[in-house]
PQR file with spaces between the fields and no chain letter, atoms N, CA, C, O and H, PARSE charges and radii, in Angstrom:
ATOM       1  N    UNK     1      28.370  144.112   34.551 -0.4000 1.5000
ATOM       2  CA   UNK     1      27.028  144.042   33.985 -0.0000 2.0000
ATOM       3  C    UNK     1      26.351  145.391   34.256  0.5500 1.7000
ATOM       4  O    UNK     1      26.362  145.864   35.393 -0.5500 1.4000
ATOM       5  N    UNK     2      25.766  146.012   33.233 -0.4000 1.5000
ATOM       6  CA   UNK     2      25.089  147.299   33.418 -0.0000 2.0000
ATOM       7  C    UNK     2      23.890  147.159   34.360  0.5500 1.7000
ATOM       8  O    UNK     2      23.291  146.090   34.481 -0.5500 1.4000
ATOM       9  H    UNK     2      25.758  145.628   32.310  0.4000 1.0000
ATOM      10  N    UNK     3      23.563  148.259   35.016 -0.4000 1.5000
ATOM      11  CA   UNK     3      22.465  148.252   35.990 -0.0000 2.0000
ATOM      12  C    UNK     3      21.145  147.851   35.340  0.5500 1.7000
ATOM      13  O    UNK     3      20.336  147.162   35.963 -0.5500 1.4000
ATOM      14  H    UNK     3      24.049  149.128   34.918  0.4000 1.0000
ATOM      15  N    UNK     4      20.918  148.268   34.109 -0.4000 1.5000
ATOM      16  CA   UNK     4      19.669  147.917   33.423 -0.0000 2.0000
ATOM      17  C    UNK     4      19.570  146.415   33.219  0.5500 1.7000
ATOM      18  O    UNK     4      18.495  145.832   33.361 -0.5500 1.4000
ATOM      19  H    UNK     4      21.575  148.827   33.604  0.4000 1.0000
ATOM      20  N    UNK     5      20.697  145.786   32.886 -0.4000 1.5000
ATOM      21  CA   UNK     5      20.702  144.336   32.696 -0.0000 2.0000
ATOM      22  C    UNK     5      20.423  143.621   34.008  0.5500 1.7000
ATOM      23  O    UNK     5      19.712  142.616   34.037 -0.5500 1.4000
ATOM      24  H    UNK     5      21.570  146.260   32.771  0.4000 1.0000
ATOM      25  N    UNK     6      20.981  144.136   35.086 -0.4000 1.5000
ATOM      26  CA   UNK     6      20.744  143.548   36.408 -0.0000 2.0000
ATOM      27  C    UNK     6      19.267  143.673   36.765  0.5500 1.7000
ATOM      28  O    UNK     6      18.662  142.726   37.268 -0.5500 1.4000
ATOM      29  H    UNK     6      21.559  144.952   35.062  0.4000 1.0000
ATOM      30  N    UNK     7      18.689  144.845   36.502 -0.4000 1.5000
ATOM      31  CA   UNK     7      17.277  145.059   36.813 -0.0000 2.0000
ATOM      32  C    UNK     7      16.395  144.109   36.006  0.5500 1.7000
ATOM      33  O    UNK     7      15.432  143.553   36.534 -0.5500 1.4000
ATOM      34  H    UNK     7      19.180  145.614   36.094  0.4000 1.0000
ATOM      35  N    UNK     8      16.720  143.926   34.739 -0.4000 1.5000
ATOM      36  CA   UNK     8      15.951  143.013   33.894 -0.0000 2.0000
ATOM      37  C    UNK     8      16.094  141.583   34.394  0.5500 1.7000
ATOM      38  O    UNK     8      15.115  140.839   34.440 -0.5500 1.4000
ATOM      39  H    UNK     8      17.502  144.377   34.310  0.4000 1.0000
ATOM      40  N    UNK     9      17.306  141.199   34.767 -0.4000 1.5000
ATOM      41  CA   UNK     9      17.539  139.847   35.276 -0.0000 2.0000
ATOM      42  C    UNK     9      16.757  139.614   36.560  0.5500 1.7000
ATOM      43  O    UNK     9      16.179  138.544   36.750 -0.5500 1.4000
ATOM      44  H    UNK     9      18.101  141.804   34.729  0.4000 1.0000
ATOM      45  N    UNK    10      16.737  140.607   37.440 -0.4000 1.5000
ATOM      46  CA   UNK    10      15.985  140.482   38.696 -0.0000 2.0000
ATOM      47  C    UNK    10      14.489  140.359   38.397  0.5500 1.7000
ATOM      48  O    UNK    10      13.792  139.528   38.978 -0.5500 1.4000
ATOM      49  H    UNK    10      17.207  141.476   37.285  0.4000 1.0000
ATOM      50  N    UNK    11      14.010  141.207   37.472 -0.4000 1.5000
ATOM      51  CA   UNK    11      12.586  141.169   37.117 -0.0000 2.0000
ATOM      52  C    UNK    11      12.205  139.812   36.534  0.5500 1.7000
ATOM      53  O    UNK    11      11.186  139.235   36.913 -0.5500 1.4000
ATOM      54  H    UNK    11      14.577  141.882   37.000  0.4000 1.0000
ATOM      55  N    UNK    12      13.016  139.307   35.619 -0.4000 1.5000
ATOM      56  CA   UNK    12      12.730  138.005   35.010 -0.0000 2.0000
ATOM      57  C    UNK    12      12.766  136.890   36.052  0.5500 1.7000
ATOM      58  O    UNK    12      11.956  135.964   36.010 -0.5500 1.4000
ATOM      59  H    UNK    12      13.844  139.776   35.310  0.4000 1.0000
ATOM      60  N    UNK    13      13.708  136.984   36.985 -0.4000 1.5000
ATOM      61  CA   UNK    13      13.792  135.991   38.054 -0.0000 2.0000
ATOM      62  C    UNK    13      12.552  136.001   38.926  0.5500 1.7000
ATOM      63  O    UNK    13      12.033  134.946   39.292 -0.5500 1.4000
ATOM      64  H    UNK    13      14.367  137.736   37.019  0.4000 1.0000
ATOM      65  N    UNK    14      12.076  137.198   39.259 -0.4000 1.5000
ATOM      66  CA   UNK    14      10.867  137.312   40.089 -0.0000 2.0000
ATOM      67  C    UNK    14       9.637  136.787   39.347  0.5500 1.7000
ATOM      68  O    UNK    14       8.786  136.116   39.931 -0.5500 1.4000
ATOM      69  H    UNK    14      12.498  138.054   38.962  0.4000 1.0000
ATOM      70  N    UNK    15       9.559  137.102   38.056 -0.4000 1.5000
ATOM      71  CA   UNK    15       8.427  136.607   37.266 -0.0000 2.0000
ATOM      72  C    UNK    15       8.437  135.086   37.176  0.5500 1.7000
ATOM      73  O    UNK    15       7.391  134.445   37.279 -0.5500 1.4000
ATOM      74  H    UNK    15      10.251  137.647   37.583  0.4000 1.0000
ATOM      75  N    UNK    16       9.612  134.517   36.986 -0.4000 1.5000
ATOM      76  CA   UNK    16       9.725  133.059   36.911 -0.0000 2.0000
ATOM      77  C    UNK    16       9.352  132.423   38.242  0.5500 1.7000
ATOM      78  O    UNK    16       8.695  131.383   38.282 -0.5500 1.4000
ATOM      79  H    UNK    16      10.461  135.038   36.903  0.4000 1.0000
ATOM      80  N    UNK    17       9.776  133.053   39.328 -0.4000 1.5000
ATOM      81  CA   UNK    17       9.451  132.535   40.663 -0.0000 2.0000
ATOM      82  C    UNK    17       7.943  132.605   40.907  0.5500 1.7000
ATOM      83  O    UNK    17       7.354  131.655   41.423 -0.5500 1.4000
ATOM      84  H    UNK    17      10.310  133.898   39.296  0.4000 1.0000
ATOM      85  N    UNK    18       7.323  133.716   40.543 -0.4000 1.5000
ATOM      86  CA   UNK    18       5.877  133.865   40.729 -0.0000 2.0000
ATOM      87  C    UNK    18       5.113  132.847   39.885  0.5500 1.7000
ATOM      88  O    UNK    18       4.121  132.275   40.337 -0.5500 1.4000
ATOM      89  H    UNK    18       7.802  134.488   40.124  0.4000 1.0000
ATOM      90  N    UNK    19       5.578  132.628   38.669 -0.4000 1.5000
ATOM      91  CA   UNK    19       4.926  131.651   37.799 -0.0000 2.0000
ATOM      92  C    UNK    19       5.052  130.240   38.370  0.5500 1.7000
ATOM      93  O    UNK    19       4.096  129.466   38.333 -0.5500 1.4000
ATOM      94  H    UNK    19       6.384  133.093   38.302  0.4000 1.0000
ATOM      95  N    UNK    20       6.225  129.910   38.894 -0.4000 1.5000
ATOM      96  CA   UNK    20       6.436  128.587   39.487 -0.0000 2.0000
ATOM      97  C    UNK    20       5.539  128.394   40.706  0.5500 1.7000
ATOM      98  O    UNK    20       4.981  127.316   40.905 -0.5500 1.4000
ATOM      99  H    UNK    20       7.001  130.539   38.924  0.4000 1.0000
ATOM     100  N    UNK    21       5.401  129.438   41.521 -0.4000 1.5000
ATOM     101  CA   UNK    21       4.530  129.352   42.697 -0.0000 2.0000
ATOM     102  C    UNK    21       3.070  129.161   42.274  0.5500 1.7000
ATOM     103  O    UNK    21       2.343  128.370   42.875 -0.5500 1.4000
ATOM     104  H    UNK    21       5.855  130.315   41.360  0.4000 1.0000
ATOM     105  N    UNK    22       2.651  129.884   41.245 -0.4000 1.5000
ATOM     106  CA   UNK    22       1.271  129.759   40.767 -0.0000 2.0000
ATOM     107  C    UNK    22       1.012  128.359   40.223  0.5500 1.7000
ATOM     108  O    UNK    22      -0.050  127.786   40.465 -0.5500 1.4000
ATOM     109  H    UNK    22       3.241  130.527   40.757  0.4000 1.0000
ATOM     110  N    UNK    23       1.968  127.810   39.497 -0.4000 1.5000
ATOM     111  CA   UNK    23       1.813  126.452   38.966 -0.0000 2.0000
ATOM     112  C    UNK    23       1.766  125.424   40.088  0.5500 1.7000
ATOM     113  O    UNK    23       0.982  124.476   40.031 -0.5500 1.4000
ATOM     114  H    UNK    23       2.831  128.275   39.301  0.4000 1.0000
ATOM     115  N    UNK    24       2.602  125.608   41.110 -0.4000 1.5000
ATOM     116  CA   UNK    24       2.607  124.679   42.241 -0.0000 2.0000
ATOM     117  C    UNK    24       1.277  124.739   42.985  0.5500 1.7000
ATOM     118  O    UNK    24       0.745  123.710   43.401 -0.5500 1.4000
ATOM     119  H    UNK    24       3.239  126.378   41.156  0.4000 1.0000
ATOM     120  N    UNK    25       0.748  125.943   43.150 -0.4000 1.5000
ATOM     121  CA   UNK    25      -0.532  126.096   43.841 -0.0000 2.0000
ATOM     122  C    UNK    25      -1.657  125.455   43.034  0.5500 1.7000
ATOM     123  O    UNK    25      -2.523  124.784   43.595 -0.5500 1.4000
ATOM     124  H    UNK    25       1.180  126.779   42.813  0.4000 1.0000
ATOM     125  N    UNK    26      -1.642  125.660   41.733 -0.4000 1.5000
ATOM     126  CA   UNK    26      -2.663  125.062   40.873 -0.0000 2.0000
ATOM     127  C    UNK    26      -2.570  123.542   40.907  0.5500 1.7000
ATOM     128  O    UNK    26      -3.592  122.855   40.920 -0.5500 1.4000
ATOM     129  H    UNK    26      -0.938  126.205   41.278  0.4000 1.0000
ATOM     130  N    UNK    27      -1.360  123.018   40.921 -0.4000 1.5000
ATOM     131  CA   UNK    27      -1.168  121.566   40.970 -0.0000 2.0000
ATOM     132  C    UNK    27      -1.672  120.996   42.287  0.5500 1.7000
ATOM     133  O    UNK    27      -2.207  119.888   42.314 -0.5500 1.4000
ATOM     134  H    UNK    27      -0.530  123.575   40.910  0.4000 1.0000
ATOM     135  N    UNK    28      -1.511  121.733   43.374 -0.4000 1.5000
ATOM     136  CA   UNK    28      -1.976  121.227   44.668 -0.0000 2.0000
ATOM     137  C    UNK    28      -3.494  121.275   44.767  0.5500 1.7000
ATOM     138  O    UNK    28      -4.089  120.483   45.497 -0.5500 1.4000
ATOM     139  H    UNK    28      -1.077  122.634   43.352  0.4000 1.0000
ATOM     140  N    UNK    29      -4.128  122.191   44.044 -0.4000 1.5000
ATOM     141  CA   UNK    29      -5.596  122.274   44.068 -0.0000 2.0000
ATOM     142  C    UNK    29      -6.232  121.205   43.197  0.5500 1.7000
ATOM     143  O    UNK    29      -7.359  120.789   43.466 -0.5500 1.4000
ATOM     144  H    UNK    29      -3.644  122.835   43.451  0.4000 1.0000
ATOM     145  N    UNK    30      -5.554  120.760   42.183 -0.4000 1.5000
ATOM     146  CA   UNK    30      -6.139  119.809   41.237 -0.0000 2.0000
ATOM     147  C    UNK    30      -6.585  118.517   41.922  0.5500 1.7000
ATOM     148  O    UNK    30      -7.720  118.089   41.711 -0.5500 1.4000
ATOM     149  H    UNK    30      -4.638  121.098   41.965  0.4000 1.0000
ATOM     150  N    UNK    31      -5.732  117.877   42.739 -0.4000 1.5000
ATOM     151  CA   UNK    31      -6.205  116.650   43.404 -0.0000 2.0000
ATOM     152  C    UNK    31      -7.414  116.908   44.302  0.5500 1.7000
ATOM     153  O    UNK    31      -8.313  116.071   44.388 -0.5500 1.4000
ATOM     154  H    UNK    31      -4.810  118.225   42.910  0.4000 1.0000
ATOM     155  N    UNK    32      -7.438  118.052   44.966 -0.4000 1.5000
ATOM     156  CA   UNK    32      -8.567  118.373   45.832 -0.0000 2.0000
ATOM     157  C    UNK    32      -9.834  118.538   44.994  0.5500 1.7000
ATOM     158  O    UNK    32     -10.898  118.043   45.365 -0.5500 1.4000
ATOM     159  H    UNK    32      -6.708  118.732   44.896  0.4000 1.0000
ATOM     160  N    UNK    33      -9.717  119.225   43.885 -0.4000 1.5000
ATOM     161  CA   UNK    33     -10.880  119.425   43.016 -0.0000 2.0000
ATOM     162  C    UNK    33     -11.360  118.095   42.450  0.5500 1.7000
ATOM     163  O    UNK    33     -12.564  117.862   42.346 -0.5500 1.4000
ATOM     164  H    UNK    33      -8.852  119.628   43.584  0.4000 1.0000
ATOM     165  N    UNK    34     -10.429  117.228   42.085 -0.4000 1.5000
ATOM     166  CA   UNK    34     -10.806  115.911   41.569 -0.0000 2.0000
ATOM     167  C    UNK    34     -11.503  115.091   42.645  0.5500 1.7000
ATOM     168  O    UNK    34     -12.488  114.409   42.362 -0.5500 1.4000
ATOM     169  H    UNK    34      -9.451  117.418   42.169  0.4000 1.0000
ATOM     170  N    UNK    35     -11.003  115.151   43.873 -0.4000 1.5000
ATOM     171  CA   UNK    35     -11.616  114.408   44.974 -0.0000 2.0000
ATOM     172  C    UNK    35     -13.020  114.934   45.255  0.5500 1.7000
ATOM     173  O    UNK    35     -13.939  114.155   45.506 -0.5500 1.4000
ATOM     174  H    UNK    35     -10.203  115.705   44.102  0.4000 1.0000
ATOM     175  N    UNK    36     -13.186  116.258   45.213 -0.4000 1.5000
ATOM     176  CA   UNK    36     -14.507  116.835   45.443 -0.0000 2.0000
ATOM     177  C    UNK    36     -15.481  116.429   44.335  0.5500 1.7000
ATOM     178  O    UNK    36     -16.639  116.113   44.611 -0.5500 1.4000
ATOM     179  H    UNK    36     -12.439  116.891   45.009  0.4000 1.0000
ATOM     180  N    UNK    37     -15.019  116.436   43.099 -0.4000 1.5000
ATOM     181  CA   UNK    37     -15.880  116.041   41.982 -0.0000 2.0000
ATOM     182  C    UNK    37     -16.274  114.574   42.098  0.5500 1.7000
ATOM     183  O    UNK    37     -17.417  114.210   41.826 -0.5500 1.4000
ATOM     184  H    UNK    37     -14.079  116.692   42.875  0.4000 1.0000
ATOM     185  N    UNK    38     -15.329  113.738   42.502 -0.4000 1.5000
ATOM     186  CA   UNK    38     -15.621  112.315   42.671 -0.0000 2.0000
ATOM     187  C    UNK    38     -16.632  112.100   43.793  0.5500 1.7000
ATOM     188  O    UNK    38     -17.564  111.308   43.649 -0.5500 1.4000
ATOM     189  H    UNK    38     -14.400  114.034   42.723  0.4000 1.0000
ATOM     190  N    UNK    39     -16.452  112.802   44.906 -0.4000 1.5000
ATOM     191  CA   UNK    39     -17.382  112.665   46.026 -0.0000 2.0000
ATOM     192  C    UNK    39     -18.778  113.138   45.627  0.5500 1.7000
ATOM     193  O    UNK    39     -19.776  112.532   46.017 -0.5500 1.4000
ATOM     194  H    UNK    39     -15.695  113.445   45.023  0.4000 1.0000
ATOM     195  N    UNK    40     -18.846  114.211   44.858 -0.4000 1.5000
ATOM     196  CA   UNK    40     -20.144  114.712   44.403 -0.0000 2.0000
ATOM     197  C    UNK    40     -20.816  113.708   43.474  0.5500 1.7000
ATOM     198  O    UNK    40     -22.023  113.483   43.564 -0.5500 1.4000
ATOM     199  H    UNK    40     -18.035  114.703   44.542  0.4000 1.0000
ATOM     200  N    UNK    41     -20.039  113.112   42.588 -0.4000 1.5000
ATOM     201  CA   UNK    41     -20.594  112.108   41.672 -0.0000 2.0000
ATOM     202  C    UNK    41     -21.099  110.902   42.443  0.5500 1.7000
ATOM     203  O    UNK    41     -22.166  110.371   42.134 -0.5500 1.4000
ATOM     204  H    UNK    41     -19.059  113.295   42.515  0.4000 1.0000
ATOM     205  N    UNK    42     -20.346  110.462   43.441 -0.4000 1.5000
ATOM     206  CA   UNK    42     -20.773  109.322   44.258 -0.0000 2.0000
ATOM     207  C    UNK    42     -22.044  109.651   45.027  0.5500 1.7000
ATOM     208  O    UNK    42     -22.921  108.800   45.169 -0.5500 1.4000
ATOM     209  H    UNK    42     -19.479  110.893   43.692  0.4000 1.0000
ATOM     210  N    UNK    43     -22.150  110.879   45.522 -0.4000 1.5000
ATOM     211  CA   UNK    43     -23.353  111.289   46.246 -0.0000 2.0000
ATOM     212  C    UNK    43     -24.561  111.301   45.317  0.5500 1.7000
ATOM     213  O    UNK    43     -25.656  110.904   45.716 -0.5500 1.4000
ATOM     214  H    UNK    43     -21.438  111.571   45.406  0.4000 1.0000
ATOM     215  N    UNK    44     -24.366  111.753   44.085 -0.4000 1.5000
ATOM     216  CA   UNK    44     -25.467  111.750   43.118 -0.0000 2.0000
ATOM     217  C    UNK    44     -25.924  110.329   42.808  0.5500 1.7000
ATOM     218  O    UNK    44     -27.124  110.068   42.717 -0.5500 1.4000
ATOM     219  H    UNK    44     -23.476  112.075   43.761  0.4000 1.0000
ATOM     220  N    UNK    45     -24.981  109.415   42.647 -0.4000 1.5000
ATOM     221  CA   UNK    45     -25.323  108.016   42.378 -0.0000 2.0000
ATOM     222  C    UNK    45     -26.089  107.437   43.560  0.5500 1.7000
ATOM     223  O    UNK    45     -27.100  106.760   43.377 -0.5500 1.4000
ATOM     224  H    UNK    45     -24.007  109.627   42.721  0.4000 1.0000
ATOM     225  N    UNK    46     -25.609  107.701   44.767 -0.4000 1.5000
ATOM     226  CA   UNK    46     -26.287  107.190   45.958 -0.0000 2.0000
ATOM     227  C    UNK    46     -27.700  107.760   46.058  0.5500 1.7000
ATOM     228  O    UNK    46     -28.633  107.054   46.441 -0.5500 1.4000
ATOM     229  H    UNK    46     -24.787  108.251   44.915  0.4000 1.0000
ATOM     230  N    UNK    47     -27.853  109.027   45.716 -0.4000 1.5000
ATOM     231  CA   UNK    47     -29.172  109.653   45.761 -0.0000 2.0000
ATOM     232  C    UNK    47     -30.114  109.010   44.748  0.5500 1.7000
ATOM     233  O    UNK    47     -31.277  108.749   45.055 -0.5500 1.4000
ATOM     234  H    UNK    47     -27.096  109.601   45.405  0.4000 1.0000
ATOM     235  N    UNK    48     -29.615  108.757   43.551 -0.4000 1.5000
ATOM     236  CA   UNK    48     -30.446  108.104   42.526 -0.0000 2.0000
ATOM     237  C    UNK    48     -30.831  106.697   42.956  0.5500 1.7000
ATOM     238  O    UNK    48     -31.973  106.276   42.772 -0.5500 1.4000
ATOM     239  H    UNK    48     -28.670  108.969   43.302  0.4000 1.0000
ATOM     240  N    UNK    49     -29.875  105.969   43.530 -0.4000 1.5000
ATOM     241  CA   UNK    49     -30.163  104.607   43.994 -0.0000 2.0000
ATOM     242  C    UNK    49     -31.213  104.633   45.094  0.5500 1.7000
ATOM     243  O    UNK    49     -32.105  103.785   45.129 -0.5500 1.4000
ATOM     244  H    UNK    49     -28.947  106.311   43.679  0.4000 1.0000
ATOM     245  N    UNK    50     -31.104  105.608   45.993 -0.4000 1.5000
ATOM     246  CA   UNK    50     -32.076  105.733   47.071 -0.0000 2.0000
ATOM     247  C    UNK    50     -33.458  106.041   46.500  0.5500 1.7000
ATOM     248  O    UNK    50     -34.453  105.440   46.904 -0.5500 1.4000
ATOM     249  H    UNK    50     -30.379  106.296   45.964  0.4000 1.0000
ATOM     250  N    UNK    51     -33.510  106.983   45.557 -0.4000 1.5000
ATOM     251  CA   UNK    51     -34.790  107.333   44.935 -0.0000 2.0000
ATOM     252  C    UNK    51     -35.411  106.124   44.244  0.5500 1.7000
ATOM     253  O    UNK    51     -36.616  105.895   44.349 -0.5500 1.4000
ATOM     254  H    UNK    51     -32.701  107.471   45.229  0.4000 1.0000
ATOM     255  N    UNK    52     -34.596  105.359   43.544 -0.4000 1.5000
ATOM     256  CA   UNK    52     -35.098  104.165   42.860 -0.0000 2.0000
ATOM     257  C    UNK    52     -35.627  103.157   43.870  0.5500 1.7000
ATOM     258  O    UNK    52     -36.661  102.529   43.639 -0.5500 1.4000
ATOM     259  H    UNK    52     -33.617  105.545   43.459  0.4000 1.0000
ATOM     260  N    UNK    53     -34.933  103.001   44.974 -0.4000 1.5000
ATOM     261  CA   UNK    53     -35.363  102.069   46.014 -0.0000 2.0000
ATOM     262  C    UNK    53     -36.692  102.513   46.617  0.5500 1.7000
ATOM     263  O    UNK    53     -37.583  101.692   46.835 -0.5500 1.4000
ATOM     264  H    UNK    53     -34.093  103.511   45.162  0.4000 1.0000
ATOM     265  N    UNK    54     -36.824  103.800   46.884 -0.4000 1.5000
ATOM     266  CA   UNK    54     -38.075  104.326   47.437 -0.0000 2.0000
ATOM     267  C    UNK    54     -39.209  104.129   46.435  0.5500 1.7000
ATOM     268  O    UNK    54     -40.321  103.764   46.816 -0.5500 1.4000
ATOM     269  H    UNK    54     -36.100  104.467   46.707  0.4000 1.0000
ATOM     270  N    UNK    55     -38.931  104.369   45.163 -0.4000 1.5000
ATOM     271  CA   UNK    55     -39.971  104.175   44.134 -0.0000 2.0000
ATOM     272  C    UNK    55     -40.412  102.717   44.067  0.5500 1.7000
ATOM     273  O    UNK    55     -41.606  102.435   43.974 -0.5500 1.4000
ATOM     274  H    UNK    55     -38.027  104.666   44.853  0.4000 1.0000
ATOM     275  N    UNK    56     -39.455  101.789   44.114 -0.4000 1.5000
ATOM     276  CA   UNK    56     -39.808  100.362   44.090 -0.0000 2.0000
ATOM     277  C    UNK    56     -40.639  100.000   45.309  0.5500 1.7000
ATOM     278  O    UNK    56     -41.629   99.277   45.199 -0.5500 1.4000
ATOM     279  H    UNK    56     -38.484  102.019   44.190  0.4000 1.0000
ATOM     280  N    UNK    57     -40.245  100.493   46.454 -0.4000 1.5000
ATOM     281  CA   UNK    57     -40.962  100.201   47.689 -0.0000 2.0000
ATOM     282  C    UNK    57     -42.380  100.764   47.629  0.5500 1.7000
ATOM     283  O    UNK    57     -43.334  100.090   48.015 -0.5500 1.4000
ATOM     284  H    UNK    57     -39.441  101.081   46.544  0.4000 1.0000
ATOM     285  N    UNK    58     -42.517  101.985   47.151 -0.4000 1.5000
ATOM     286  CA   UNK    58     -43.859  102.578   47.093 -0.0000 2.0000
ATOM     287  C    UNK    58     -44.746  101.837   46.094  0.5500 1.7000
ATOM     288  O    UNK    58     -45.952  101.718   46.312 -0.5500 1.4000
ATOM     289  H    UNK    58     -41.741  102.533   46.837  0.4000 1.0000
ATOM     290  N    UNK    59     -44.167  101.339   45.009 -0.4000 1.5000
ATOM     291  CA   UNK    59     -44.950  100.565   44.041 -0.0000 2.0000
ATOM     292  C    UNK    59     -45.379   99.226   44.636  0.5500 1.7000
ATOM     293  O    UNK    59     -46.478   98.743   44.363 -0.5500 1.4000
ATOM     294  H    UNK    59     -43.188  101.436   44.833  0.4000 1.0000
ATOM     295  N    UNK    60     -44.514   98.633   45.446 -0.4000 1.5000
ATOM     296  CA   UNK    60     -44.860   97.335   46.031 -0.0000 2.0000
ATOM     297  C    UNK    60     -45.924   97.483   47.109  0.5500 1.7000
ATOM     298  O    UNK    60     -46.648   96.528   47.390 -0.5500 1.4000
ATOM     299  H    UNK    60     -43.622   99.025   45.668  0.4000 1.0000
ATOM     300  N    UNK    61     -46.034   98.645   47.708 -0.4000 1.5000
ATOM     301  CA   UNK    61     -47.036   98.883   48.746 -0.0000 2.0000
ATOM     302  C    UNK    61     -48.401   99.138   48.119  0.5500 1.7000
ATOM     303  O    UNK    61     -49.425   98.810   48.718 -0.5500 1.4000
ATOM     304  H    UNK    61     -45.447   99.421   47.480  0.4000 1.0000
ATOM     305  N    UNK    62     -48.429   99.710   46.940 -0.4000 1.5000
ATOM     306  CA   UNK    62     -49.710  100.040   46.281 -0.0000 2.0000
ATOM     307  C    UNK    62     -50.518   98.844   45.932  0.5500 1.7000
ATOM     308  O    UNK    62     -51.609   98.976   45.377 -0.5500 1.4000
ATOM     309  H    UNK    62     -47.597   99.977   46.453  0.4000 1.0000
């Protein structure tokens, strides 16, 4: 195999390896991002429920 072909094969192998690593890293971040988004949504709902409860309480006191 000519040296140029070997160099191209090595380069393509390294690029494929780097791409696979990037995809694996992105896949591992996705569940974390989804969990963070879910926790944020739950916190917003809890905050709205709390605000509604405080509003009802303040109206009942008036």
